N, C-alpha and C positions, 0 to 999 in steps of 0.2 A: 450847425455843428456837424462834423463828419465823425462817424464811428466806424472803427475797423475791427474785424473779427478774424481770428486765426491767422495773424500776420506771420509771415516768414521772412527770409532774407530777400526774396524777390517780389512777393505779392501778398495780398490779403485774400482769404477765401471768400469774404463778403465785405461789402462797404455800404453803409447807410448814409444817404445824403438826400436832402430835398424831398423827404417822404417816400423814397424808394430804396429798396435793397438790391444791390447788384451782386450777383453770384458769379464768381470766377469759373472758368471751365473746369468741370468735374469729370474725372475719369475713374475707372474701376481699379481697385487694388488687386483684385483677383484677375490677373491677365490670362489665366487659363480658362476662365468661364466663357461660354458662348455669348452671343448677342443678347439673349434673354437675361442671362445671369448678370452680365455687365450693365445692361439697362436698368435692371432692378436695383443693383448696388448704387449706380450713379444717381438715380432718382431719389433713393433714400438719403444719399449725401446732400442733395439739393434741398430736400425737405428739412433735414436736420439743421442746415445752415439758415434756412428761412425762419425756423422756429427760434434758433439762437439769436437772430437779428430782430425778433419781435414781429414776424410775419407768418404766413402760412401759404400752402399751395393754392388755397382758395383766393388768394390775393395776387396771383401771378398776372403780370401784364404782358410779358413776352418770354418766349423760350426759343433758344437756338440749339439745334442738334447737328452734330457733325459725325458723319459716318464714312469711314474709309472704303466701305463696300456698300454702295447704294442698294445692292441686292438684299441687304439686311433690313430694308425699310419696313416691310410688312411684319417681320418678327419683332422689330423694335416697337412698332405701333401697337402690337398686341399687348405689350407691357405698359407702354405709355398711356394708352386709352383707358386701361383699368386704374391707373394711378391718378390721372388728372381729374380735377373737379369738372364734371361734364356740364354743370350748370353755370360755370364761370370759365369758359375756355379762353386761354391767353392767345395773343397773336403768336405765330410760330413760323419758323423757317427750318428746313432740313436740307442740308447740302452734303454732297460727297466731297471729302477732303482728307488728305493724308494727315495722320496724327503723329505725335512725337515718338511713339513706340509702335512698332508693327503689330504687337500683340493687343493693342487697344482696339476695341470694336466700336466705341462711341465716346463722344465728349459732349457735355451739355452746359450751356450758360443760361442764366435766367435773370429776369428783373421782376420785382414784385413791389406792391405798395406795402407800406409799414402799417 
């Protein structure tokens, strides 16, 4: 059975299937915040979706991070490292990529066990 969470006209924010929850790309609402603020907001959104779908950040399997300015890597990691469960580190990729809005500093997708 497939479960959908926070579905809109184009996509769902989370989908559970086969014992995994897939989190759609999350971006910050506060487009004026710097990389640290946007990272904190995005990771909070990821965590809330995981909980809503019956999982948690301690069950993360993979995280993908997209930064339009790779120079933000260290600042983003200062927030990410404090957020992630250091005893259960997921596989991770971080790439430089242009995002849909030039004011966005980060986008994050994730997959976790349920």
